[in-house]
N, C-alpha and C positions, 0 to 999 in steps of 0.2 A: 541354207546355210551357203555361203562361199567358201567352195574349199581350203582357203586360208583360214578362215574364222576358225569352221570346221578340225585343223590342224593347229588351233592356236588352243585351244576348249581342250582338245587331247594333249597336250604337253600343260597344259596348266594340270591336269587332271594328275597325269600324272607326278606333277612335283609336290602337290598336294598328297598322292598316296606317298611317294615317297619321305615327305615329313614326315605323316602319322608314322610309318617303318620307322623311320629311326628316333625320332621321340618312343614308344614301344620300346626299342630295343633298347635302350639307354634308361627306360624307364626298368625293365624286365632287370638291366646290366645293375642297375643304383641297387634295387631290392637283395636281387641273390649278393652283392657286395657286402651287407649286412647279412644277410641269414647265413649265408655259407661261412662266414667265423663266426655265427651261434651255434650252428648244428656242429661244430669242430668241439666249439668249448664245452659246448653238451654234452658228445660223450666224452671230451677227454676229465668233467669231472666223473661224472658216470663211474671213470676208468677210478677212479683218485678216492670216489665217496661211497660211503655206505649214506640206502636211503635213509635211517637212523643217524644220521646226524646232517643231512644232507641244508638241516634250517634251525641246527643248531639245541637243540632240545632233547638229543635221545628218541627220539622218535619218529618212527615210520608212517607209511599214510595207513588211518583207517585209527589213530590209538586212543583218539577225543570221540564224545558224543557233547550236544548241548546240553546247558542246563539252566533252565527257568530259574535259580538261585544262586547256584554257584561261578554262571557260566557257563563250565565246561565241569563234566565229570567226563571216564576212562571208558570206554564204551563199549554195552555188553555185548560177548562173545567177540573183544577182539585179540586176534597169538599172535606177536610175534617177540623181535626181540626191542630190550632196553640197552642201550649201545655208544659207547663210549673209547673213541680211540686210542688204545696202551693204557687203558685203566678196566675196564667191566665188559661182559656181555653177556644178561640176562634173560629168558624167557619168560613170557608175561603172558599170561591168561587171563583173562577176567571176562568174569559169571555173569548173570541177566542182572542182579543187582548192583556194576559195575564195580565188584569187589575183587581183586587180588588174591581170593579164596577159589582153593578143589573142594571144600569140603564141610563151606556152609549149613549143611542142611545137617549134615555126622553131629557138631557142633550143637545144635541147636536143640539138638535129643537130650544133652544134660539140664539137669534142675536149674542151673542155676547158668549165666550168661556173661561176658564180657565183651565190651565196644569197642576195643582201641583207637583213636581218632589219630590222625597227624597227616604230616604231608611223607614226600619220598624215604624217611628214615623208616616211619614202623611197614608201611607202600614193603621197604624188601630194594630201594631201586642200589642195582648193582651186584645183588644176590641169586639165589635160587628162594624159588616161594619158602620151599623146606626150611632156606637157612638164617629166614629175618626169625628177630626173635619174636614177634605170633605163635609161630609154626610152632619154636625151639618151643615155651612156653607151656603147650598143647601132655606135654607128656605127663607135666609136673599134675598139672592144675584138673585134668577129666580123668586123674585120681580120683580127683577130690571133688567130682561132679559140677565138673565148670568146666562150661564151652567160652572160646575163644573166635569170638570172631573181627577179623580187619580192618577196620572202614578209612583205610589211610587212604591219600586221591595226591599222589605226586605236584607237589606248585601250589598245595595250598595256604595260607594263609590263615588263624584262624578265625575269623570271620566265615569265611569257604567253610571249612572246618566245623564253626559250629551252625551255620544251616545246612550242608552238606549233613550233621550230622542228628540235627533232631527228627531229618525226617527218617533216618535209618533206626532212633530211639523208637518213633512209632512204629514202622515197623517191623523190630524184632524184638523188642518188648524188653532191651538188659536189664540183668539186674546191676551192674556195676558199668559204667568210664571210666574211663586213661584217654587222658588229652597228651599225646609226647608235643609235646612246647618246644621248637628250638629260633630262639630269639634273636638270634642271623640275623634273618631274611619274615619272620612271620611277623615281626613291626614292620619292616621297613615296604612286604605287603598290604598289609593289612591301612596305612596311612595313606598310599598312593592310595589302593584297593584298583586296581589293574583288571580286578576280575571283572570290572562292570564294561568294561571296556573291549572285551573278547565277544569275539564271534568263530563260528565253530563250522570249517566249507571242508567237503573231502574228509576228514575224521582230521585237519592240522585247524590247529586253534588260529585266530589274525584280530588285527583290527577291527573293532566297529567302522573306526575312519576310517575306514583305506581308501582311496579314490578305485572307483570301476566295479561298482560291486557287483556284480554280471558273473555269471554260471562262466563261460568259457576263459574269463580273464582270473577267477580263484582255481579254474583247473592249471590253467599255466601259471600262477602263485603255487600254490600245491605238489605240483607236477616234473612245474620243469628246475635241476639242479644248479642252472645258472641265475635264477628268480629271485630263489631260496640264499643262495651261500653270496649272492652279493643284497640283497635284503637281510640277512643274518649280519654281517658286517657294519650295515648301517644300524641296528639296530642295539647292535653294540658298543657305537660308540654314543647312542643316545644312552645308554644303560650305564657308560663310566662318568658319564656328565649327571644322572641324576642321583647315583651314588653320594659320590663325588659333593652337589649337593645336598645332598640330605644329611650324610658327615657333619656338613659345615654347620645344620639344623639342629644337629643332639646336645653338639653344645650351646644350645642359646634357649630352645624349647622341650627338655626334654619329655614333662610332665605331655605336652600335649600331644607329642607325637606318638606317646605309648598309649596314652587315652583310648585309642579306636583297639586296639591291644584288649586291655584289661576290662577294659566293654564288652568285649566278646564274650570273655573269658567267664567272665563274672555272671552273663547271663547264658552260658554253657548249664555253669554249677547251678542258677535256679531252676533251671527247665532239669534237668535230673535233680531236685530234688521234690520239684512243685510235682514229678513223675514215681516219687520212694525208688531214685537209683543213688546209691554212695558215686560221688566223685572224685579224681584225682588227678591231679598233673605230675606225667613225666620231663623235667624238664633236660636237656640235652645238650652234649659239650658240644662246642666248633672245632675241629681241625686246625683255624687256626686262634685259639682261644677264648677266651671270654671277649666279652663285650659291656656297654658301659651298661645294659639295659637288664644283665645277671639278679646285678642286686637289689634296684628297684623290682622287678620282678619277681624275686622272692619276699618284696617286704610286702608288696599286696599279697599274696597269697598268704602270707602269713595272720592278715591281719582278718583277712574274710575267711581262715581258720581252715582250708582250703589240706588234703591231705597233698604231702612232695616229695615223689621220689629226684630227689639231685643230681642229676649222673657230673652235673661239672665241678662235683667234688673228687669222684670217684675215680682220680688220674687215668682216666682214655688219654691213649697218646697216640705218634704215628704207627704203629703200628696193629691199631684198629679198623684205622683204616685206610682205604681203596689208595694203589697209589696212581697218582695224575686224581683222583678228584675226591672231595670232600666229604661220601658218605662213608656211613661202615660197611667193613669187609665182615668176610665170614667171624673172624678172629671176636671183633666189633657187637653180633648181633647175639654170638655166644657169650660176651659178658657180661649183656646189656640183658640179656634171657638171666643170669645168676642173680644180679639185683630185684631183677623185676617179683620174680616167684613171691620171696618174701613180703614186699610193699605189699602186695595182690593180699596175698595171705591176714594182713589184717583191716586191707579193707574190706573182707571177708568177716574180718567180725563186726564190721561197723552195721554190716547187712541184718 
């Protein structure tokens, strides 16, 4: 090859290498311009937020396990905190039955057992385990030979409580079942049946219809504060729209909306009767006041001849709820336990 041709080829190779080098450099610079702000944002959010509040649901990583019937349960063996800024920080330990109770075996030794079902109110979200009403009533009832099992799961609606409760009934064989009914969000949850679309990954509750269901992506979803905070903001907007639509629906089709909840209560009552178990319902009042569902639910319970402890008429006020949150504080649980003990005594007479 002539010298001039070789020189030209060398120049061409040099230019090609230089172009590739520039492309690599600018690509790297572009990636860094995206990654560095994200890393700074991640660090900043980790300085601002705690793990339990990053996704807006009180809980940190590993708090939940998948459940084939209800979508999720509290993860057996979990130890951590339920937390809401400026409201509460309570330690939570979950046993092998997915329950927040440290003395199940001891309670099962009594001649009779009571199983309490429900959502975050009986669970005791916001207070310590020994401050929740299922724990507070033990002293009086244990003296009567009655053990107490707290079968509540945070976030459950009544259909989930029925499904999880029947599995506990089969395992624990209680003599009495009490359902804690919170009409403010139980009916909302039963109507939309959101638990059908819940998946659990890395101990977090995620949507089954999420895009890119891959382990590395789910790792980012459940470990990146940037991802969780952004997703929480987006979900909050969607929830507001859904609740607004739900409020409009209740004005035109109240009975239809309530049907899933009432069916679930009836099915749980029937299951208890089939197994010779006394069944009762405890109606839980909301901090915000009564709802359009309260009276129709009470009418249903009366017509079905279901024993009811109606706490919505017992004068609960702001002093019984956590500041900045809608759950009972220690005083609210103490108040509930005083009403619940005589109600249970009446149920024992039916047994």
